[in-house]
N, C-alpha and C positions, 0 to 999 in steps of 0.2 A: 417253391423256395429253393434257392441255391443250396447245393450240398455244402455243409459246413466243413470244408476240407481245403487245406493249402495245396495248391497244385501249380507247378511251373511247366508250361509247354514251350516257352521260348525264353530267351534271356530277357532281362529287364534293363531298358525298355525293349519290347518286341517290335517287329517291323511295322505293324499298324500304328503303334504309339509313336514310333520314330517319324512316320509320315505326318502324323498330327503335330508333333513337335516342330517340324519344319513349317507347317501351315501356321502354327501358333507364332513362330518367330516373325513371320511376314505380316501377321494380322493384329497382333496384340502388343500393347506397350511393354517395353522391356522392364518397366518398373514393377510389373506383377511377378512375384516370385512363384516357385513351384517346388515343393519339398520332395515329391516322388515323381519321377519322369514317366508316368503312365497315364492313360486316359481310361476312366472307368465307364463300363457299359452297363453294369448291373451290380446291385448290392443287396445283401440281406443278412440279418444277424450280425455275425462277426467277420463276414467275408465280403471283399470287393473283387469283382471280376472285371478284368480290363478288356480292351478291344481285341487283344490277341488271344483271349481265353485263359490267361493266367489268373489264378485265384489267390489273392493276398489276404493274410490275416490282418484285420484292421484294429490296431491299437492306438488309433488317433481320433476316431469318431468325428472327422471333419472339424477338429479342435473342439471337442466336448459338445457337439451338436446332436449327432444321431444316436442319442443314448438308448432309444428303443429299437435301434437297428435301422439301416437305410431302407427307406420305402416300406415301413411297417404296414401291413395290409389294412389294419384298422384306421391308421392315420390317412393312408391313401384314399380309402373309401369315404371318410368324412370330408376330406378336401374335395374329392370328386363330386360328391352330392352338393356341396356348397357351390362349386364352380358351375355346375349345371343350373343352379338357381340364380345366383348373383355373384359376379366376379368382382364388381366394384361400383360404389356410388360416391365414395368419399364420406366418411363419417361426419365431417364438418358441413356436408350438404344435406344428406338424409341419413338417418340412423339405420342400424340393422342389429338384430338380436345377438349374433355371435360376439360382437364387441362388448356388449353389456354382460353377457354370460362369462366371458373370459375375465373381465375385470372383477366380477363377483367372485369367481373362483380364486383369483390371485389375492383378493382381500381376505378370503378365508384361510389361505395357505400361509401367507406371510406372517411371521410372529408378531405378537402384540395384542393386548386385550381391548384396546380402545378402537373407536371407529377408524376405518381405513378406506382410502379411495385409490384408484389407479388411472393411468393414462397410457395409451399404446402408441408405439412408434415402429420403426423398421429394423434398427440395428442397435447393438450395445452402445456404440458411441453416441447415437441420438438419445438414448435413455440417460446416459451420464450427463450429457450436455443439458438436458432438460431438468434433471435433478438439481444441478447447480443453479439453473434459472429459478427454480422453485425456492431453493434455500435463500437466494439473494433477495427475492421479492418478500418472502415471509419474514426475514430478519431485518431487512433494510440495510444489511451490510454487504460488502462486496468481496472481501478477501476469501480465498479458498485454500485449504491446506491439503496436500497430497504427500505420500510418503516415498522414501527411497525404493527403488526397484519396481515402482508402480507401472501398470499398463492400464489405460482407460480408453484408448481409441486413437483414431487417425485424423479427426477433424481438428480445426485450429485450436479450440479450447481443450479438447481431450489430448492433443499432442502436448499442450502446456502441462497437463496433469501427468502425462506419461514421462517416466524417467529416462528410459533407454534412448540414446541418440540414434544409433544405427541399427536397423534401417528406418526407424519410425519418424525421426525428426530432422536428420541431417539435411541441410539445404532448404528447409521449408519455412524457416522463421522469417520475420519475428512472429512470436506466438501471442495468444491472448494474454493480456496482463492480469494482475490480481491473483496469481497463483504462487504459492510458496511451498517449499519442500522441507519436510522434517524427517528425522530418523524413524526407522521401523524396527521390528524385532526380527533378528536373523540369528537364531540360536547357534548354528554351526560356527558363525564367525564372531559374534559379539559376546557370546558366553554369558549373557545377562538373563536373569529370570524375568518373568512377565512384569512384575512390579517395578523392577529396576529399568527395564526397557521403556515402560510407560512413563516413568518419572523423567527419563531423558527426553522423550518426545514432548511431554507436557511442559517441561522447562523451556524447551525451544519455542513452543507455541506461545507461552506467556511472555518470554523475553523478547522475541523477535517480531511478534504480530500483536498479541493482546486479544483477549476474547471479545473486547468491545468492538473490534474491527473484523472479526472472523465470522463469516457466514456459515461455513461448513468445513468439516473434515471428512474426506472421502478415502476409503480404504477397502481393499479386497481382503476378505477374511482369511483366504489363502491366496497368496499372490500367484498369478498365472504366468504370464510371459516373463515375470521376474525370476522364475525358477521354482514355482510351487513351494514358496516359502511359507511354512506353518509357524505363526508367531508363538512365542512361549506362552504357556497357560497364564491367564490373568491379564495379558497385554490388552486385548480388545475390550474386555469389561471395564478396565480402568479408563481407557480412552472414551468409551461410551458414557461412563459416569461423569467424567470431566466435562464432556460436551453438554450433558443434561444440566449440570450445575452452573454452566456459564452461558446458556442460551445459544449454543452452537449446534447446528444441524449435523447429526451423525449419519453419513451416507454409507451404507454397505454396498459395494459393487459386487454383486453375485452373478455377474454375466457368465463367468466360466464355472463358478462353484455351485450354482443353483440347480434345482430340480434333480435331487437324489444323487448327484455326482459324488458327494463326499460321505454318503451314508445317512444323511439327514436331508429333508427337503431343501434346507439352506445351510451353508457352512456356519453361519453365525449362531445357529441353534446348538452347536456343540458346547458352547459356553453360555448358553441362555442369554445371548446378547440380543437386545431388541433395538434395531436401528430406527431412526426417525423416517428415513427414506431408503428404499432398496431398488437397485437397478437390476433388470432381468433381461436375458436374451438367450442366445445359443441353444441350450437343451430344451427350451420351452416348447418347440413346435417341430422337432425332428427334421429340421432343415428348411422349413418355410420361414420367410423373413418377417419376424414380429419381435418386438421388445416392449418393455414396460418400465414405468416407475410406479411403485406402490409404496404407500406410506400413510402417515398420520393425516386424517381428513382435514384438520385445521391447516396444515401446511399445504396440502394438495389444493385446497380451495382458496389459497391466498392469491393465486394468479388471476388477473383480469380475464374476462371472456375473450377468446380469440388469441390469448397469449401462448397457447400450446396447440399443437396439432401438426398436420402435414398431409399432403395429398394421399399418400398410400398408407399412412399410419393406421395399424389395426385393420388391415385388409380383411374382408370377410372370409376368404379362403384360408388365409394364414391363421385367423382366429379359430376356425373349425378344426384345423390341424392341431393347434395348440390344445384345444379342449380334449381332443382324442388322445393326444400324447400324455397329458396329465392323467386322464382316466387310466391309460395303460400303466403308467407309473404306480398309480394307487392300487389297481387290481392285481398287478403282478409283484407288488411290494419290492420295487426296485431299490429302495433304500437298503433293504436286507441284501439284495443282490450286490450292491456296491460294497457292502461290508464283507461279503464272501470273497469278492474279487480281491480286496485288500489282503485277506488272510492267505489266499493262494499265492498272490504276488510276493508277499513278504517271505513266504516259505521258499518259493522257487529262486528268488533273487538274493536271499541271505548270503550264499557263498561269495557273492561279488564283493561284499564288504571286506573280504580278505585281500583284495587286490590293492596295490599301493596307490592306484589312481582313483578309486571310488571312495569319495569322502563321506558320502551320506546317502542313505535310502530314506526318503521322507514323503509325506503326503498323508492323505486320508481318503478312505473309500477307494473309488476307482479314479483317483487323481493322485498319481504317484510319480516320483522322480528320483533319478540318480544324478548326483553332482560329481563331476569329474575334475579332480584337482590332484596334481602330482604332490604326494606327501613329502617328497625329498626336496622339491624346489618351491612349492606353493603356487606353481603356475596353473592358471585356469586353462583346462585342456579343451578349448573350443574346436580346434581342428580334429581332435579325436572324437568329440561328440558328433560332428558332421560326418566323419568317416564311418562311425558305428551305425548311424542312421542310414547312410547310403548302402552299407553292406547288408544291413537287415532288409532293406528294400530289394536288393538283388536276390535275397533268399526267400522273398515272398512275405515279409512282415513289415507293416507300416508303423514306424515310431517317429516321434517328433522331437525337436530340440527346443530349448528355451534358455532363460537366464540372461541377466544383464551382460554377462561375458560370453553367452552362447555355449556354455560348457555343461549344460544340463540335458539329460535324456528324459523326456516326459512321456508318461503313459496315460492314455485316456480311452480305454476300451469301451465299446458299447456295453451298457449295463445288462444286456440280454445275451452276452457272449457265453457259450458253453464252456464248462470247466476244462474239458479236454483240449479244446481249441485254444483257450487262454494259456494253458500250460505249455502247449506246443509253441505258441508265439513267444512267450517269455523264455522258453528254453533256447530258441534261436538267438535271442538277445544275449543270454548268458554265454552261449558258445562264442558269439562274436566278441564279446568283451574278454573272455578268457583267451581267445586268440591274440588279442592285443597285449595281454600280459606276457605271453610267450614270445612275441615277436621282438 
């Protein structure tokens, strides 16, 4: 295993990464972004080692994916055993046990006392798209509501559900019809409690759509690309109850929040919200491509035979990796680990709240963010967020940005990161932000 130590032997990017950046420019579409200009050769725990030998502290986890650490040995071993046995048959042609086993495990984990079923896909966007399909067939209705600042994917339908135009939507329209947008809860800016924010959302739903035409309401329990927005207490339960009362399918998009990231298996559990359908991906399999929709059996069974599936959906190697990842999360109590990460991060980052441009430290578990707003002008400091992330990378720490205005620094460390390494990485972030205050 890589030594859990930050070490810079060249500048960032180093010469080997620079050569690969040139090859990338000639070979890969310019439409593919790259947050940190290095090429990783190896990873483990909370460290990424690039092709120049630099070791960076990973506070991004591949956007909340490698929660048990890059290339965890148990996950790699499970995937390897499965790859040596069967790499692919397509579950729609012939079945295989890992698909069944993963669905059984998800049905046990996802909250709710009644019968549940699952179906597997490749990506979070695919899961979201199929959850909407299920809701439409089950209800016989077609309108779908999403909230402000939402991010649900990059396909035609999920772009329609996504709020942020640049870079996700600009120039790609027209988008799938039948999607409407309603307000969310943004405590920093709207200063509404959960009940008030829910009433505002429900009023819009009833006035502008009507429950009789609404198939589903989809929402991230903590919004990811939107800036790690944690709704006010009571907001999600009120929306879920309204959906139940009005025959509307409540879809919790837990693609980024799921699998111990927020200190519970799923973020909706924090307020005991039981969704009708849940979409899952990212942290499910430590980087192997698999996603799922899990939910009420009556809804899941409403789709006609052949109405869901895909050539690679629920690939056996990815299923084996997912089962090993979930086992690791359970055996090592990574929910507790996420809560400890939050405690450390809030302690280390607390002094930043004295800076005039740090508006809020928010989040839950190992899903935390700093929103940068100039308290004197109200300006969203997106350029500053990008500069801070770039400077952290130069110093050997990977952090990401987010937010509708791009002015949020988001932190998604692996749940297995050691406390000393975590404190060092966060300390670098503090130093960089403090430098901005003095400059």
